[in-house]
N, C-alpha and C positions, 0 to 999 in steps of 0.2 A: 801739427795743423798747418794747412795750407796758408800761403800769404794772402791777405785780402787786398786785392786790387781797387784802386779808386775807380769809380764810373766815370767815363768821359764826359765832358760838358755837351750839352746838345745847343747848337748854335744855328740861330736863324739867319739866313742869308738871303739878301734881296738886291737886285740891282736896279738903278732908276735911269730912266731915259724919258724923252719927250715924245707922246704918240704923234705931235704935229711934224716930227721929222720923218717918219718911215715912208709916207706917200712922196715926199720931197726928195728922198735920197734912197732910191732903192738899194737893198743890200746892207744897209747901215744896221738895222735891227739884228740881223742874222750875226753880223760880225760882233757886235756888242755882246750878244748871247753867248757866242764862242769864248769871248774874254771872260764872261761871268763863269762859264763851265770850268774855266782854269782856275780862276780864285776857288770855286767850291771844291773842286779836286784837291788844291793844295790843303784847304781847311780841313778836309776830310781825313788828312794825316794825323790831325791832333784832336779832332773832336767828330761828334755825330752832327750831320748838316741835314737841316730842314731847309728847302729851299723853296721861295716863293716866286722864283723866275725874275723876269725884268717888269718891274712896276712903272707904267708909263701914264698912268691917269690917277686923279685922286680917288675915284671909286675903287680902283684896283688896290689902292694903299689900305682901304679898310677891309678888303678881302684878306689881303696879306697879314695884316693886324689879327684878324680872327684867326688864320691859321696857326700863327705863332703862339696865340693864346691857347688855342686847343692842344698844340704840340707840347706847352710848358716848357718853351726853350729857356736856357739860361743865360743867353747872350746873343744880341742882335748885330750883325754886321751888315752895314749898307755900304755897296760898291757903287761909287759914282761912275757908271760907265760913260755918261756924257751929259750934257746939261739936262736938269729936271727941275721942276719948282720944288720949294720946299713943302708946298701942301701934298705932295706924292710921298713924303717921308714922315711928317709929325705924325699922323694918324696911326701909323705901324707902331711907332715907339709909345705913343699914349694908349694903345689897346694891350701892349703886353710891356708893363712896366718893369722892364730889366735894362741893365747896362747896354749901352750902344757904342760901337766902334765905326767910324765913318773910314772907308778906304778910298783915299785919293791916289789911285794907281795909274800912271800913265803908260800906255802901251810902248811908245817911242821915246827914245833919250830925249831928242830934240825933232822938229819939225824941218822938213826940207821947204825953207819958207819961200822959196822963188817958184816952187812947183806944187804947193799944197792948195787945194781947192777948199771949198767949204765943208764938203762931206768927209774929206780926210782930216780936217780940223776938228770937226764934231766927233770923230772917232778917237780923237785924243785929248779932249777938253775936260777931263776929268775934274781938274781944279775949278772950273767956273762955277759950279753951284755949291761947293763945300762952305765959302763965307756965309752964303744965305741959309743954308742948312744950320750952320753953327748958330746964327742969329736966332733963328726960329727956336732952337733946342733952348738958348739962353732965356728967353724972353717968355718960354713956356716951364722954365724951372727944371728943366731937364739936364743932368750932367750927360756929358759926352766925350769922347776921346776920337782923336783923327791920326791917321797913319798915311803919310804922304810918301810916294817914293815911285818907282817903277814896277809895272806889271811883272816884267820878266828881267831875270838876272840882277836883282836887288837883295842880296842878303841880309842887308840891315833891315829893310823894310818887311821882309817875310819873317826874319827873327823876332820883329816886334809883334806881328800878327800872331805868331806860334806862342809867344808869351802870354799874349791876350787870351789865347785858347787855353793856355795851361793854367794861368790866374782863374779863369772862369770854371775850370774844373775843380781848383781848389777850393773856391766859394761853393760851388754846386756840392761838393763833397762835406762841406761843414753844414748846408742847410738840411736840418734833419737828422744829422750826425747825432748818435747817442753816447754821450760822455758819461761813464759811470763815475760816481764819486763815493769812494769805499773809505769809511772810517771818518776821519776829520783832519784839518789842517793841523801842521805841526804846531804846538801851542806857542803863541807870542810872535810868529811871523806875519807881522801885520801887513806886509805887501802883498802876501799871498792870499789873504781873505778875499773871496769872491762873492758876489750877487750873482745866484742863479738865475734870477729874472734878467739880469743884464746880459747874460750870455745867450738865452732864449731870445731877448728882444734884439740885440745888436748883430747875433751871427746867425740866428734862426737854427740855431742847435738845441739839442734836448739834454737835460742833465737828469740822469737816473741816480737816485740816492739809495746807496746799498748798504745794508748791515753786514757786519763782520760775521754774523750767522749764515748770510747768504754764501759766504766763501767757506766758512768752517763745515757746513754741511756737505759741500761738494768735495773738500779735502778728505773729511773722514769717510766719503762714499767711494773714494778712488781705490781700484781693485788692484791686486798686486801685479796683474799683467799690464796694466795702464802705466803703472809706476815703474815697471822693467822697461816698457819702451821708451818713456821718457828719459830714463837714464841712459839708454843707448843714443838717444837723440842728442842728449847733453854731451856724450863721449865723442860724437862725430863733430859737433859743432866747435866745441872747447877743448883747449889744452888743459888737463887737471894738473893742478900743482900738488906736489906729494903731501902738502898739509891737507888735503881734503879726505875726510873719513868717509868710510862708506855709508856710515850712519847718518850723516849730516847731508851727504850727496841723495841718500834715498828720502830723507824728509823734504829736501827741496825740490825734489821730483814730485813728490806726492802733492806738494803745495801747488807746483807748475800744472799738474792734470786738474786739480781743483778750480785754478785761475782759468785755464782753458774752457771748462764747463760752465764757469761763470760768465765769460764772454759770449759763449754759444747761447746759453739760456736767457740772457738779457740782452741779447743781440747788440753788444757793445762794439763801438768804433774807436773808442778810447777810454783810458782810464786814469783816474787822479785817486791817489790812495796814501793812508798813513794810518798806523794804529799802534800805540805803545804797549800796552798790555801791563800786567804787573805780575811780579814774583814767579817769572817763568811759567806762567799760567799757559793754556793752550793757545789764546788769542796773541799772546806775546810771541810764542813759537811760530804761529802762522805769520805774523807781521814780519818776523826776522827772517822767513824763510821764502819771500817773494821774489828775490833778486833774480833769480834762475829764470823763473818762469815769466816774469815780466821783461827780462831780456828778450827771450824768446818771442813774447807777444808784440813787442816793439819792432823787432825784426820783419815781423809778418804783418805789419800795417794796422796794429792796434797799440799805438803808443801808450806808454804808462809813464805817468810823471809822479815822482815821489812827494813825499811831504805834504801830500793832498793839494798840490799846485795845478788848480784847475785852468788858469791861464796859459801856464806853459804847457799843459796838454793839448790846448788849442794850438799853440804854436809848433809842437811837434806835429801835430796832424797835418797842418798846412806844409810843413817841410817834407814829410812823408809822401803827401800827395803829390808834390812837385818833383818827387824822385830824388831828393836830396838827403834823405835819410831822417835827421832830426833828433839828435841824442840828447838826453837828461843832463844839463850842465849848468855849472857855476863858475865863478872867478876862484881860482885858487892861490896864485901868487904872481908877482911881477919879477921878471928876469931883466936886471939892468945891465947885465954883462952881455948878454947876447939879443938884448932888445926883443924879447916876446913875452906874453902872458900864458901862463899855464892855467888851463881850464879842464874842469871834469865833475865828477860828482860820485858820492857812494851809491849803490842802488844799480837800477837797471840803464843799460846803454842800447844804441842803435847798432848791434854788433856786426850788421851786414856792411857798414861803412868804414871798416877798418881795413888796414892792408897787412895785418896778421892774424893768426888764430887768437881769438880772444882766451884769456886764462880765466879759469876758476880757482880762487884762492880762499880757503878757509881762514876766517877771522874770529879770534876770541871774543872780541867785542866790536860792536858797531859805535863810533864815536858820536857821542850826543843821542843815541838811541839804545833802546832796550835789545836784549838778546844777542845772539852770535850765529854764525853759520856760513855759508858759501857765499862769495861775493864774486863779481865780475870786474876784470881788469883789462882794458884794451884802449888804445888810442886810435883817433881818426886818421884815416891814411893820409899821406903827405900829399901837398897840392893845394889847389884853391878850395877855401871854405867860406861859408856864411854862417853868423850867428843871428838869430831871429828871436825877438821876445814880444810878449804882449803884456801891457801894464794898463792901468787904469789913472785916468786923470782926476783932478780934484772936482770935475763937473760930472763924474760918473760915467765918462765916456771911455771905451777901449781905446788903447793907442798901440799902434805897432813901431817896432825899433829894430834896427837891423843894422849889420857893418859886414864888409868882405874883409878877407885877410888869406893867409896862407898857412896850412898846417906844415911845420918844419920838422925833420928829423933829429933826433937825440934821445937821451935817456929821460924816462919818467918815473914818476913815484912808484914803487913796487908795494903798495898798501891795500891791493884788492879793491881799488877805484878806477873808474875811468878817468884817463887825464891824458891832455894832449898839448903840445907845444904851439902856441898859435901868434904870428906876426900881423898886425894891422897895418893900416896905411899911417898912423900916428904911433909915436913912441909910447910905450907903456903907460907912463905918468898922464899924459895928456890925454891918451885914448880913454882911460879910466875917467878922467875928469868929465870929458864930453858925454861919455855913456851916461855917467850917473846925473848929469845935468837934466836928463830927460825923465827922471823920477822912475827908474824901470824896477821890476822886480828882480830879486837877486838870482833867478834862473833865467835860462834861455834855451833855445833848440839850437843844437851844432849841426849843421849839414854840410855835405860836400858841394863842390862847384861854386861858381859866383852867381847867386840868384836875386841880387839886390833889385834888379829891374823887374822881373816877375814877381816879386813881394810888393814893389811899390805899386803895381798893377791890382794885386789882390786888395790892398788898402784903398785904392781908387773904387774897385767894384764893391766893396763893403761900405764905402762911405766913411771909413775911419782915418785919422790923421796917422801919416807915416813919417817916420824920420830916419834918415840914414846917418851914420857916424863914420867920419873919416874919408 
């Protein structure tokens, strides 16, 4: 299957200025409109832009709000080109109730104080109305965010703006995303039990409850030609350990064909799954044969979270949307000699974020689970990494938890599991203490790159608590 790319966020951009200035300072409006075109051009690199132009009166604000409402934008960006009253901003945000970012971007690094007239000052006074707008938002119960800096040649400010666009994309792709829930949660894992209504209510996502029969029918309907093509795909993607038998590879490929059809037929964006089965029956064989197919799905933008961990499927989806990957992961061991934590999991991994060809290894048993078959072994590429978890508080609210670190080289366990050597900002024991104090689930999504800043913005846009460790 082809990778499912996330849709870009739709961002509503409007500039603000004061209509009273235009007859007083000829050319000022045109100059500010040029600055706004620069803002829109930059944002269009990361999102689809809907422009309301330069809003300079309160009636124009109501028109802009209706435009953004019709276009169903995911994020509003207010560029304070010069001074404007807050009455020109508030109606826009009230009409289209989505998160708003105020851009306080000054064209010049500093004014030439001895030679700057009023018109030139007004072309640079982006900061003047930002406190007023902030007060209006606060008194109106509207959450808002401000990015201050320079309009040109300011990498830090524009990196912030890019992250807001990427965070809006992650949130937009959660809204209406279809999370398949196949089977049940691993018995007794109390941290992973999830309230489906909570996922709908707090994320705007949809949980599609699936039967194992839905998968069974599609596995049994897989044709020999479809299975043959899937085996060829597996041989291209993976290095096959000599333990892998043709019989078990064929069965894993057959299950992978069924999984792909399940995703297509139910239009799934992610999957949480687990099923035990008994006495080697068909359902046990299907459950044991899902690792190959779900690893391919995860690499193609449909993250699969084992043991029925729906909250971790959400974390994996967010990380994948941000381009970080997001592999199904838990804590394996602490290494006090080399100062790192070994993290991984049996089951599927995000195989596209490895720095080597992942290995298919046949296992005679799955520890703690029923059945046997081929499993995936790989490690996340060396370099910067981020782990990201979604948990639930005692008050029934989802909570986001993340930490940045480094994936370091070295030997890993050769047990047919994903596992990586990760070093964080705190020593292993202190890191584990700090992480566990937040009441996490025991799974998280492991991705490449340092993504803490973008993930914090995702939490802000969702209105959820976000905690960073270390």
